[in-house]
C-alpha positions in Angstrom: -6.8 13.2 -11.5 -3.5 11.1 -10.8 -2.3 13.7 -8.2 -5.6 13.9 -6.5 -6.1 10.1 -6.3 -2.6 9.7 -4.8 -3.3 12.4 -2.3 -6.6 10.9 -1.3 -5.1 7.4 -0.8 -2.3 8.8 1.1 -4.7 10.5 3.5 -6.4 7.1 4.0 -3.2 5.3 4.4 -2.1 7.6 7.1 -5.5 7.3 9.0 -5.2 3.5 8.6 -1.5 3.3 9.3 -0.9 1.6 6.0 2.4 1.4 4.2 2.2 2.7 0.6 5.8 2.1 -0.4 4.8 -0.7 -2.8 2.5 1.7 -4.9 4.3 5.0 -4.6 3.2 7.2 -7.6 0.9 4.6 -9.0 -2.9 5.4 -9.1 -6.0 4.3 -10.7 -5.7 2.2 -13.8 -1.9 2.6 -13.7 -2.0 6.4 -14.2 -0.1 8.5 -15.0 1.7 6.4 -17.5 -1.1 4.2 -18.8 -4.8 3.8 -18.5 -5.6 0.1 -17.9 -9.3 -0.1 -17.2 -12.1 2.3 -17.8 -13.9 0.8 -14.6 -10.9 2.1 -12.4 -11.3 5.4 -13.7 -15.2 5.3 -13.3 -14.5 4.1 -9.7 -12.5 7.2 -9.1 -15.4 9.5 -10.4 -17.8 7.7 -8.1 -15.7 7.9 -5.1 -14.2 11.4 -5.5 -16.9 13.1 -7.5 -17.2 14.5 -11.0 -14.5 17.0 -12.2 -11.6 15.0 -10.8 -11.2 12.7 -13.6 -12.5 13.7 -16.9 -12.2 10.1 -18.4 -14.2 8.7 -15.4 -16.7 11.4 -15.9 -17.2 10.6 -19.6 -17.7 6.9 -18.8 -20.3 7.8 -16.1 -22.1 9.9 -18.7 -21.8 7.1 -21.3 -23.4 4.4 -19.1 -26.0 6.7 -17.4 -28.9 5.0 -19.2 -27.8 1.6 -17.9 -26.3 2.5 -14.4 -26.9 5.2 -11.9 -24.8 5.5 -8.7 -27.9 6.7 -6.9 -30.0 3.4 -7.7 -29.4 0.1 -6.2 -30.2 -2.8 -8.6 -29.5 -5.7 -6.5 -32.1 -8.1 -8.2 -31.4 -10.6 -11.0 -31.6 -9.5 -14.6 -34.9 -11.3 -15.0 -36.6 -9.1 -12.3 
């Protein structure tokens, strides 16, 4: 997951002309040395698809009853 994230970000940076020197070898949630936030790992699964980050996949599976990436819930909780 770490290597795929870094490669994905590098491809975007090249297209956008961005400088990655400040974040070399650091990826979502501080990988590969630590996992900071599950939401960062979930975001990687949502952006890159299932099968890339097994922890992000597990988080998505765990929240499926409350959240679906294919359904927009832009109303208030009282709706």
